[in-house]
C-alpha positions as CSV (number, residue, x, y, z in Angstrom):
1,X,-20.1,15.1,44.6
2,X,-20.6,14.0,48.2
3,X,-21.4,16.0,51.0
4,X,-18.8,18.2,52.3
5,X,-18.6,21.3,54.8
6,X,-16.1,24.3,54.5
7,X,-15.6,27.2,56.7
8,X,-13.8,30.5,55.1
9,X,-11.5,31.9,57.8
10,X,-10.5,35.4,58.6
11,X,-7.0,34.5,58.4
12,X,-6.2,32.9,55.1
13,X,-8.0,32.5,51.8
14,X,-5.8,32.0,49.1
15,X,-1.9,31.7,48.4
16,X,-0.2,32.7,45.0
17,X,3.3,32.7,44.2
18,X,4.5,34.7,41.4
19,X,8.1,34.4,39.9
20,X,10.1,36.9,38.0
21,X,13.8,37.2,36.7
22,X,14.5,39.3,39.8
23,X,12.9,37.3,42.2
24,X,9.3,36.3,43.3
25,X,6.7,37.2,46.2
26,X,3.9,35.8,47.8
27,X,0.4,37.2,48.1
28,X,-2.1,36.4,50.8
29,X,-5.6,37.0,50.3
30,X,-8.0,37.6,53.3
31,X,-11.7,36.4,53.3
32,X,-13.7,38.8,55.5
33,X,-17.0,37.2,55.1
34,X,-16.8,34.3,57.6
35,X,-18.9,32.0,55.3
36,X,-20.1,28.3,56.0
37,X,-21.3,26.2,53.3
38,X,-22.6,22.4,53.5
39,X,-22.8,20.7,50.0
40,X,-23.8,20.2,47.3
41,X,-25.2,16.8,48.0
42,X,-25.4,14.6,44.9
43,X,-26.8,15.6,41.5
44,X,-28.5,18.8,40.6
45,X,-32.2,18.3,40.7
46,X,-33.9,19.3,37.5
47,X,-36.9,21.6,37.4
48,X,-40.2,20.0,37.7
49,X,-41.6,21.7,34.5
50,X,-40.4,24.6,32.1
51,X,-43.7,26.5,31.9
52,X,-46.4,27.7,34.2
53,X,-48.7,24.7,35.2
54,X,-52.2,24.5,33.7
55,X,-53.4,21.8,36.5
56,X,-51.4,22.6,39.6
57,X,-53.1,20.0,41.4
58,X,-50.3,17.8,42.9
59,X,-48.4,18.8,46.1
60,X,-44.7,18.3,45.5
61,X,-43.7,19.8,48.7
62,X,-44.4,21.4,52.0
63,X,-42.7,24.9,52.2
64,X,-42.2,28.0,54.2
65,X,-42.0,31.1,51.8
66,X,-39.6,29.7,49.3
67,X,-37.8,30.9,46.2
68,X,-38.2,27.9,43.6
69,X,-35.2,27.4,41.0
70,X,-35.0,24.8,38.7
71,X,-35.5,21.6,41.1
72,X,-34.5,23.3,44.2
73,X,-36.6,24.9,47.0
74,X,-34.7,27.5,48.8
75,X,-35.9,28.7,52.2
76,X,-34.6,31.9,54.3
77,X,-33.6,31.8,58.0
78,X,-30.4,32.6,59.7
79,X,-28.8,31.7,56.2
80,X,-30.3,30.1,53.1
81,X,-31.0,26.3,52.7
82,X,-31.8,24.6,49.2
83,X,-33.9,21.4,49.3
84,X,-34.5,18.9,46.6
85,X,-38.0,19.9,45.7
86,X,-39.1,16.4,45.1
87,X,-37.5,14.3,47.8
88,X,-37.2,17.2,50.7
89,X,-33.5,16.2,51.1
90,X,-31.2,19.1,52.1
91,X,-28.9,20.0,48.8
92,X,-26.8,22.6,50.4
93,X,-26.8,25.2,53.0
94,X,-25.1,28.5,53.2
95,X,-24.6,30.7,56.1
96,X,-22.4,33.3,57.7
97,X,-21.3,33.4,61.4
98,X,-23.5,35.7,63.3
99,X,-25.6,37.1,60.4
100,X,-28.9,36.8,58.9
101,X,-30.1,36.5,55.5
102,X,-32.7,39.5,54.8
103,X,-33.4,38.9,51.2
104,X,-33.3,36.2,48.5
105,X,-33.9,36.2,44.7
106,X,-33.2,34.0,41.8
107,X,-32.7,35.0,38.1
108,X,-30.4,33.6,35.4
109,X,-29.6,30.6,37.1
110,X,-28.2,32.2,40.0
111,X,-29.1,33.0,43.7
112,X,-28.9,36.5,45.2
113,X,-28.6,36.9,48.8
114,X,-28.5,40.2,50.9
115,X,-27.4,39.8,54.4
116,X,-28.3,42.1,57.4
117,X,-25.0,43.7,57.2
118,X,-25.6,44.9,53.6
119,X,-23.5,42.1,52.1
120,X,-24.9,41.2,48.8
121,X,-23.6,37.8,47.4
122,X,-24.4,36.0,44.2
123,X,-24.5,32.3,44.9
124,X,-24.0,29.3,42.4
125,X,-26.8,27.0,43.2
126,X,-25.0,24.1,41.5
127,X,-21.5,24.5,42.7
128,X,-22.8,25.8,46.0
129,X,-20.2,28.6,45.9
130,X,-20.2,32.2,46.4
131,X,-19.3,34.0,43.0
132,X,-18.9,37.7,44.3
133,X,-19.7,39.8,47.0
134,X,-20.8,43.4,47.1
135,X,-21.0,45.8,50.1
136,X,-24.3,47.7,49.5
137,X,-24.6,49.6,52.8
138,X,-26.2,49.1,56.3
139,X,-29.8,49.4,55.6
140,X,-30.7,45.7,56.7
141,X,-34.4,45.6,55.3
142,X,-33.8,47.1,51.9
143,X,-35.7,45.1,49.1
144,X,-33.8,43.2,46.5
145,X,-34.9,43.4,42.8
146,X,-33.4,41.5,39.6
147,X,-34.0,43.4,36.4
148,X,-32.2,42.7,33.1
149,X,-28.6,41.9,33.6
150,X,-28.4,43.6,37.0
151,X,-29.7,43.2,40.6
152,X,-30.9,46.2,42.2
153,X,-31.0,47.2,46.0
154,X,-33.9,49.4,46.9
155,X,-33.8,51.5,50.1
156,X,-35.8,54.5,51.6
157,X,-33.4,56.9,49.8
158,X,-32.6,55.3,46.4
159,X,-31.6,52.6,44.4
160,X,-28.0,51.0,43.5
161,X,-27.8,48.3,40.6
162,X,-24.9,45.8,40.5
163,X,-24.1,43.8,37.4
164,X,-25.1,40.2,37.8
165,X,-22.0,39.0,36.1
166,X,-19.3,40.4,38.4
167,X,-21.0,42.3,41.2
168,X,-19.6,45.8,40.1
169,X,-21.9,48.6,40.7
170,X,-23.7,49.3,37.5
171,X,-25.5,52.6,38.4
172,X,-27.0,54.5,41.4
173,X,-30.2,56.7,41.5
174,X,-31.9,58.4,44.3
175,X,-35.5,58.4,44.7
176,X,-37.5,61.4,43.3
177,X,-37.4,64.5,45.6
178,X,-40.4,64.5,48.0
179,X,-41.5,61.0,47.5
180,X,-41.2,57.7,49.4
181,X,-41.3,53.9,48.6
182,X,-43.4,51.3,50.2
183,X,-41.1,48.8,48.7
184,X,-43.2,48.6,45.6
185,X,-40.9,47.7,42.6
186,X,-41.1,45.5,39.5
187,X,-39.1,44.7,36.5
188,X,-40.4,45.6,33.1
189,X,-38.0,44.1,30.8
190,X,-34.6,45.7,31.7
191,X,-36.4,48.7,33.4
192,X,-37.1,49.0,37.1
193,X,-40.3,50.4,37.9
194,X,-40.9,52.0,41.3
195,X,-44.4,53.0,42.7
196,X,-44.0,56.1,45.0
197,X,-46.1,58.3,47.1
198,X,-45.2,61.9,47.2
199,X,-45.6,64.7,49.7
200,X,-47.0,67.1,47.4
201,X,-49.7,64.8,46.8
202,X,-50.5,62.1,44.2
203,X,-48.7,59.0,43.0
204,X,-46.2,58.4,40.6
205,X,-43.9,55.9,38.9
206,X,-40.1,56.3,38.7
207,X,-38.6,54.3,35.7
208,X,-34.8,53.5,35.9
209,X,-33.4,52.0,32.7
210,X,-30.3,49.5,32.3
211,X,-27.9,52.5,32.5
212,X,-29.6,54.3,35.6
213,X,-31.6,56.7,33.2
214,X,-34.3,58.3,35.2
215,X,-37.8,58.9,34.0
216,X,-41.0,60.0,35.9
217,X,-44.7,59.5,35.4
218,X,-47.0,61.3,37.7
219,X,-50.6,60.2,38.2
220,X,-52.9,62.1,40.5
221,X,-55.1,59.1,41.4
222,X,-52.8,56.1,41.1
223,X,-52.3,53.6,44.1
224,X,-50.1,51.0,42.8
225,X,-47.9,49.7,40.0
226,X,-48.9,46.4,38.5
227,X,-47.2,44.0,36.0
228,X,-48.7,44.3,32.5
229,X,-46.6,42.3,30.2
230,X,-43.0,42.3,28.9
231,X,-41.5,45.9,28.6
232,X,-44.7,47.1,30.2
233,X,-46.5,48.1,33.6
234,X,-49.6,49.8,34.7
235,X,-50.6,52.1,37.2
236,X,-53.8,51.0,38.9
237,X,-56.2,52.9,40.9
238,X,-58.2,51.4,43.6
239,X,-61.7,50.5,42.3
240,X,-61.0,52.3,39.2
241,X,-59.1,52.3,35.9
242,X,-55.6,51.3,35.0
243,X,-53.3,52.9,32.7
244,X,-50.6,50.7,30.7
245,X,-47.4,52.2,30.0
246,X,-44.2,51.5,27.8
247,X,-41.5,50.9,30.3
248,X,-38.9,51.9,27.4
249,X,-40.6,55.2,26.5
250,X,-43.0,56.0,29.3
251,X,-45.8,56.6,26.8
252,X,-49.4,55.4,27.2
253,X,-50.2,52.2,25.5
254,X,-53.7,51.3,26.8
255,X,-56.2,52.5,29.4
256,X,-58.3,49.8,31.0
257,X,-62.0,51.3,31.9
258,X,-63.0,51.6,35.6
259,X,-66.4,50.3,34.5
260,X,-65.6,47.0,35.9
261,X,-68.0,46.8,38.8
262,X,-66.1,47.6,42.1
263,X,-62.9,45.7,40.6
264,X,-59.3,46.6,41.0
265,X,-56.8,45.7,38.3
266,X,-54.0,43.4,39.6
267,X,-52.0,41.9,36.9
268,X,-51.5,41.5,33.0
269,X,-49.7,39.9,30.4
270,X,-49.4,42.4,27.5
271,X,-52.8,41.5,26.1
272,X,-55.1,41.4,29.2
273,X,-55.4,43.3,32.5
274,X,-57.1,41.3,35.2
275,X,-59.2,42.8,38.0
276,X,-60.6,41.2,41.3
277,X,-63.5,42.4,43.5
278,X,-62.9,40.9,47.0
279,X,-66.5,42.1,47.8
280,X,-68.3,39.9,45.3
281,X,-70.1,37.8,47.7
282,X,-73.8,37.7,46.1
283,X,-74.7,35.6,43.4
284,X,-74.2,37.2,40.0
285,X,-71.7,39.8,41.4
286,X,-68.7,40.2,39.3
287,X,-65.6,38.6,40.9
288,X,-63.0,38.7,38.2
289,X,-62.8,40.4,34.7
290,X,-60.2,40.6,31.9
291,X,-59.8,43.9,30.0
292,X,-58.4,43.4,26.5
293,X,-55.6,46.0,26.0
294,X,-55.2,45.4,22.5
295,X,-59.2,45.7,21.5
296,X,-59.8,48.2,24.3
297,X,-62.8,46.5,25.6
298,X,-63.8,44.0,28.5
299,X,-62.9,40.4,27.2
300,X,-64.6,38.4,29.9
301,X,-66.5,38.3,33.2
302,X,-66.3,35.6,35.9
303,X,-69.2,36.3,38.4
304,X,-69.6,34.4,41.7
305,X,-72.6,32.1,42.4
306,X,-72.6,33.1,45.9
307,X,-70.8,30.0,47.3
308,X,-67.4,31.6,46.9
309,X,-65.7,35.0,46.8
310,X,-62.3,36.3,45.6
311,X,-59.6,36.7,48.1
312,X,-55.8,38.1,47.3
313,X,-54.5,39.3,44.2
314,X,-54.9,37.1,40.9
315,X,-51.5,36.7,39.2
316,X,-51.0,36.4,35.3
317,X,-48.3,34.5,33.9
318,X,-48.0,33.9,30.2
319,X,-51.5,32.7,29.0
320,X,-52.9,31.8,32.5
321,X,-54.5,33.4,35.4
322,X,-54.0,32.1,38.8
323,X,-56.4,33.2,41.7
324,X,-57.6,32.2,45.3
325,X,-61.1,32.1,46.5
326,X,-62.9,31.3,49.6
327,X,-65.7,28.9,50.0
328,X,-68.6,30.6,52.0
329,X,-69.6,27.3,54.0
330,X,-66.2,25.9,54.6
331,X,-64.0,28.3,56.8
332,X,-61.0,25.8,56.4
333,X,-61.0,25.6,52.7
334,X,-59.4,27.9,50.0
335,X,-59.4,27.1,46.2
336,X,-56.7,27.7,43.7
337,X,-58.4,28.4,40.5
338,X,-56.7,28.5,36.9
339,X,-58.2,30.6,34.1
340,X,-57.4,31.1,30.6
341,X,-56.1,34.7,30.3
342,X,-57.8,35.3,27.0
343,X,-61.2,34.1,27.4
344,X,-61.6,33.7,31.3
345,X,-62.4,30.0,30.9
346,X,-61.8,27.9,33.9
347,X,-58.9,25.3,33.3
348,X,-58.4,23.8,36.8
349,X,-59.2,24.2,40.5
350,X,-57.3,22.8,43.4
351,X,-59.0,22.6,46.8
352,X,-56.4,23.2,49.9
353,X,-57.7,22.3,53.5
354,X,-55.9,24.9,55.7
355,X,-56.3,22.5,58.8
356,X,-53.7,20.1,57.1
357,X,-50.9,22.9,57.2
358,X,-52.0,24.8,60.1
359,X,-53.6,22.4,62.5
360,X,-53.7,24.9,65.4
361,X,-53.8,28.5,64.2
362,X,-53.4,31.3,66.6
363,X,-56.3,32.9,64.6
364,X,-59.6,31.5,63.3
365,X,-59.5,30.0,59.9
366,X,-61.7,32.6,58.6
367,X,-58.8,35.3,59.2
368,X,-56.2,33.4,57.6
369,X,-55.4,34.2,54.1
370,X,-53.9,31.8,51.4
371,X,-51.9,33.7,48.8
372,X,-49.8,33.2,45.7
373,X,-46.2,33.9,46.5
374,X,-44.2,32.3,43.6
375,X,-44.7,30.9,40.2
376,X,-41.7,29.4,38.6
377,X,-40.2,26.1,36.9
378,X,-43.4,24.4,36.3
379,X,-44.8,25.2,40.1
380,X,-47.1,27.5,42.0
381,X,-46.2,28.2,45.6
382,X,-49.0,29.0,48.1
383,X,-48.4,30.3,51.6
384,X,-50.9,30.8,54.5
385,X,-50.5,34.1,56.3
386,X,-52.0,36.1,59.0
387,X,-53.8,39.4,57.4
388,X,-52.6,41.6,60.0
389,X,-48.8,40.6,59.2
390,X,-49.3,40.6,55.5
391,X,-46.2,38.6,54.6
392,X,-45.5,36.9,58.1
393,X,-46.6,33.0,58.1
394,X,-48.1,31.4,60.9
395,X,-45.7,28.5,60.9
396,X,-42.4,27.3,59.5
397,X,-43.9,25.1,56.7
398,X,-47.4,26.1,56.3
399,X,-47.1,26.5,52.6
400,X,-47.2,24.1,49.6
401,X,-45.5,23.9,46.2
402,X,-48.0,22.5,43.5
403,X,-47.3,21.0,40.0
404,X,-48.9,19.2,37.2
405,X,-49.9,15.6,38.3
406,X,-47.5,13.9,35.7
407,X,-44.5,16.3,36.8
408,X,-44.6,15.8,40.4
């Protein structure tokens, strides 16, 4: 299909004529959303790969902080724009007059967009068409999480989930009384897991099932919830242990020991939880470690040799661990390292020169961070951020999308 543009007007959206023996009538539909769509342009681009890359050493594309879906790089601005991941050509653009896209997520072959007026839209990335609209309320900074067959909107007061198929409300639940969220939420199978801080002290995980069933797990010393495999999550303690739970039952599955030197558990895959110690700078100090949740023991250790140290959080996807480290003698360089999740064996490494992507930073290179932002469709996305802003990027396109050499 060639490139085309349409604008949905407030006056007229559809005309239907219904006939009957006693007469007929005309029904006019009114589109209230003032949407503008350009595209799609050409054939739908296929995914770069179908599994997490073991050697993400080739730059496929420059990026901001995108969502990757199949062969599309989807960037958020006033609206959202999808680019062909390989060629960089615009595939489609979706905007609403006078509105800003606040959150974007992708799951099940669909794109979900939440706008600053609370409108949630399921968007078809192939046809470049909105499939449904749902009014979710006025909190423009609410979080968006896809979980099971729903897409959930998380606000300061509660969660409302919508059916991915038609946008109808699936369920709604308040946050546990006396507790607040930091936007910390993850999907464990079809269960939404929220990490909450509570006024009476302590930390807890609120589990919301596919029908809105509410379960609470209070943990006195917990600091965050982390992924721990399909249908599982863990509550981790800063520089301490981590308890793995079944998201379906709330029962304890495993406890990862705090004996890992100065490390904090960050991510897992159902068999291993991986910890990182950003203070490991001296030769022999433990930088990363993997705890076997099946054998209840330390499975592997990765010490630094003093020429590098860990930065950011490692991410476990399937059988691989992705981690970023800094070089002690090269301020402009960061390295993405891939480890085997079962053994800790290094599989690949890719050096990134920050000066190629942020040639004139506002901060010294020593203060810039490179973090893993997205792993999907055979790619790993890295973005460069300012630590003081957390998720704020320092430029429009100072991120990169990496893939296997033969896939790029």
